[in-house]
C-alpha positions in Angstrom: 115.8 103.6 106.6 118.7 104.1 109.1 118.2 105.7 112.5 120.2 108.9 111.5 117.9 109.4 108.5 114.8 108.8 110.5 116.0 111.2 113.2 116.7 113.9 110.6 113.3 113.6 108.9 111.5 113.4 112.3 113.2 116.6 113.4 112.4 118.3 110.1 108.7 117.2 110.5 108.6 118.6 114.0 110.1 121.9 112.9 107.7 122.4 110.0 104.7 121.5 112.1 105.8 123.9 114.8 106.4 126.7 112.3 102.9 126.4 110.7 100.8 125.3 113.7 98.2 122.7 114.5 96.6 122.8 111.1 99.8 121.5 109.5 100.3 117.7 109.5 103.7 116.5 108.6 104.2 112.8 108.1 107.2 110.6 107.3 106.7 107.3 105.4 109.4 104.6 105.3 109.6 103.3 101.7 111.9 100.5 102.9 109.4 99.3 105.5 109.2 95.5 105.7 105.4 95.8 106.0 103.9 97.8 103.2 100.7 98.0 105.3 102.6 100.1 107.9 104.8 102.9 106.6 104.3 105.9 108.9 107.4 106.2 111.1 106.9 109.8 112.2 103.9 112.1 112.3 103.2 115.6 113.7 99.6 116.9 114.1 98.1 113.6 113.0 94.7 114.7 114.1 94.5 116.6 110.8 94.0 113.3 108.9 93.3 111.1 111.9 96.4 109.0 111.3 99.1 107.7 113.8 102.4 106.0 113.9 102.3 102.6 112.3 99.4 103.4 109.9 99.6 102.6 106.3 100.4 104.6 103.1 98.4 107.1 101.2 97.6 106.8 97.5 100.8 108.6 96.5 103.0 106.5 98.8 101.4 103.2 97.8 102.0 104.0 94.1 105.6 105.0 94.9 106.2 101.5 96.4 105.1 100.0 93.1 106.9 102.4 90.7 110.2 102.8 89.0 112.3 104.9 91.4 113.6 107.0 88.5 110.1 108.0 87.6 109.3 109.4 91.0 109.2 113.2 91.4 108.2 115.5 94.2 104.6 116.7 94.0 104.0 120.1 95.5 100.9 122.2 96.5 98.2 119.9 95.3 94.7 119.3 96.9 93.6 116.3 98.9 90.9 115.7 101.4 90.4 113.6 104.5 87.6 111.1 105.1 85.7 113.6 107.2 85.8 116.2 104.5 88.7 118.5 105.4 90.4 120.1 102.3 94.2 119.9 102.5 96.9 121.6 100.5 99.5 118.8 100.2 103.1 118.3 99.2 105.0 115.0 98.7 108.8 115.1 98.9 110.9 112.1 98.2 114.0 111.6 100.4 116.8 109.8 98.6 119.9 108.0 99.8 123.4 108.6 98.4 122.7 106.3 95.5 119.7 108.4 94.5 117.1 105.7 95.6 113.9 107.1 97.3 113.9 105.6 100.8 111.3 107.9 102.5 108.5 110.4 101.8 108.0 113.6 103.7 104.4 114.6 103.4 103.0 118.0 104.3 99.2 118.4 104.6 97.8 121.8 105.6 94.1 121.9 106.5 92.7 124.8 104.4 89.0 124.1 105.4 88.7 127.3 107.4 90.2 129.3 104.5 87.7 127.8 102.1 84.8 128.6 104.4 86.0 132.2 104.6 86.4 132.4 100.9 82.9 130.9 100.3 81.5 133.5 102.8 83.2 136.3 101.0 82.0 135.0 97.6 78.4 134.8 98.9 78.7 138.4 100.3 80.0 139.7 97.0 77.5 137.6 94.9 80.3 135.9 92.9 78.0 133.0 92.0 80.1 132.1 88.9 83.0 131.0 91.0 83.3 127.6 92.7 85.9 126.3 95.1 88.4 123.9 93.6 87.5 120.3 94.4 90.0 118.0 96.1 91.0 115.0 94.0 92.2 112.4 96.4 91.2 111.2 99.9 93.8 110.4 102.6 92.6 107.2 104.2 93.0 106.1 107.8 94.2 102.6 106.9 95.0 100.3 104.0 91.6 98.6 104.0 89.9 102.0 103.4 92.6 102.8 100.8 91.9 99.6 98.9 88.2 100.3 98.9 88.9 103.8 97.5 91.1 102.4 94.8 88.5 99.9 93.8 85.9 102.7 93.7 88.2 104.7 91.5 88.7 101.8 89.1 85.0 101.7 88.6 84.8 105.4 88.0 87.5 105.0 85.3 85.5 102.4 83.4 82.2 104.3 84.0 80.3 101.1 84.7 79.2 99.0 87.6 80.7 95.5 87.8 77.6 93.8 86.6 77.8 95.7 83.2 81.6 95.4 82.7 83.0 93.6 79.7 86.3 91.7 79.9 88.0 94.8 78.4 86.5 97.0 81.2 87.8 94.6 83.9 91.2 94.4 82.3 91.3 98.2 82.4 90.2 98.3 86.0 92.7 95.6 87.1 95.4 97.5 85.3 94.6 100.7 87.2 94.7 98.8 90.5 98.0 97.2 89.6 99.6 100.5 88.6 98.3 102.1 91.8 100.0 99.5 93.9 96.8 98.0 95.3 98.2 94.5 95.2 100.9 95.4 97.7 98.2 95.5 100.3 97.8 92.2 102.3 95.0 90.0 101.0 94.0 92.5 98.4 94.1 90.0 95.5 91.3 87.9 97.0 89.2 91.0 97.8 89.5 92.2 94.2 88.7 88.8 92.8 85.5 88.7 95.0 84.6 92.2 93.9 85.0 91.6 90.2 83.7 88.0 90.3 86.9 86.5 88.9 89.3 83.8 89.9 92.9 84.3 91.0 94.1 82.8 87.6 91.9 85.3 85.8 93.2 88.2 87.9 96.8 87.5 87.0 95.8 87.0 83.3 94.1 90.5 83.3 97.2 92.0 85.0 99.4 90.6 82.2 97.0 91.8 79.5 96.8 95.3 81.0 100.7 95.4 81.3 101.0 94.3 77.6 98.6 96.9 76.4 100.4 99.6 78.3 103.8 98.5 76.9 102.2 98.5 73.4 101.0 102.1 73.8 104.5 103.2 74.9 106.2 101.5 71.9 103.8 103.2 69.5 
């Protein structure tokens, strides 16, 4: 990303954060970063998620690094959460160059924890026991190590089994999820995944190919 583009997005991040206050984190990720483990090039109110300049990508950004640029679309007003339990209302906006290629992500994360607490208190006061707060679906990690751990945990939830009970098909499904999520862009992730699933590097690549072939077969059908 060129200096003028970074300057524009940095000023935009500062303006949004100033407008909405300290509960609003605004972060800029460089999708052209030479180091996929370090993508944050600008951040305002980073205390919301506990991140800082030079930290790594979120789930959405990591997946973007491993996806077809034409399939990337802005994602607005969805729920995430931080590692310490804050519930955030988030938006992910892709910034594209003149050729239409996504080169950066502008992320907005507003801490709604206080609003949820007020809503819960009002519900309790009014005895609305049948209503429940909406659960956040993704966690914003502090670093890529935590992100990889979260993706591995999610791959287990998808198969619904602990590693000890997984069949080959289960492991192929889990490895396919990790590959689609961009997990293998993280430095030394391959060896960690191999150790976790009890497979060799050769088997890992074989499972990745099988998962890709299965996905392509589903698309053709």
